[in-house]
N, C-alpha and C positions, 0 to 999 in steps of 0.2 A: 838384790839391793834393797835396803831399807831406807825409806825417805821419811824424815820427821819435819813437821811444820809447827810453828809457834812453840818452839822448844825453850824451856827454862831449866833451871837447875833441878827442879822436882819432877817435872813431867812435860810431855808434848801434848798439845791439843789434838793433833792428828798424827797417826803413824800409818804409813802405807807399805805393804809388802806383798809381793806375789799375787796381785789382784784383789787384795783384801785391805780395807781401811778400818782402823780402830780409832774410835774417838774417846777422849777422856770423859769422865763423868760430867754431865751437863745438869745444871740446876736453873731454877727460875730466880725471880727477885725475892729476896728474903722478906718475910712479913706479909706477903700477899696470900690470898686463898690458895688452896691446893689446885683448883682449876686454873687460876691465873698463873701460878708457878709452872704448871704443866704446859700451858700454852707458850710461855716464854722459853721453857726448856726445849720444846720441839721446834720453836723458831730458831734457836741457836743450833740445834742438831741439823736442820735443813741448811743453814748457812755453812756450817763446817762440811757437811756432805757435798754440797755444791763446790766448795773450794777444793775438795779432794777428788772431784770428777765423778761423784756418785750422787745418789738421790734416795729419797725415802722408799721408792720402789725397789731399790737394790739392798735394803737392809736384810741381813742374814739373822742376826740375833740382837735382842735388846734385854738388858737386865735393868729392872726398875726397883729402886729402893724407896719405900715410903717411911716417913717418921712415925706414922700411925696407920695401921691397916684399916682403921675406921674410914679413912679417906679413899679407899680402894674404888668404890663406885663413882665418886666425883672425878677422880683421875681418869678412870676408864671411859667416862662420858666424853672427855676431851680427846683421849687416845683414839677411841673408836671412830670419831668423826674425822680424825686426821689420817689414819692408816688407809692407803688405797685398797679398795676391794680386790682380793686375789693376790695381794702382796704382803700379807701379814708375816712378820718375821717370827722365828722361834723366840719365845719370851718367857721370862721368869719375873716374878714380883714378890718381894719380901719386905719385912719391916726391919729397919735398922736405925740406929742413932746416926744422924747425918753430921757434917762438919760443924754446923752452927744450929742452935735450937730454932731459929726462925725459918730454916729450910724444911720443906715438907716432902719434896720429891727430888730424886736424882736418877738420871738415865744414862746407861752405858751402852753404846751402840757399836756393833760390828757390821760392816757392809761390804759388798763387792764394788769394784770400780772398773771403768773401762780404760 
């Protein structure tokens, strides 16, 4: 069975299937620094994971898109402080043009749930 939550015409914020939860891409508040956008992004991820019956300790994979790879170290400083030791997911990070020019970071999370 596939369960979708917060579903609109274009996407669902949460999709659950067979013990795995998939989150749509999460961003921070447009116009803020990359550190502040990263903090907001992970706050939103934690909220959605909790709603799905999961947590940051259960993340399996995270794909991170940065508008500018020059922001890599600043984003990683926030990321490294957030990810629980011993629970780092598989991760990829690349540069991409995001949906709006004011956005600096987007994260796409796949996690396990109970």
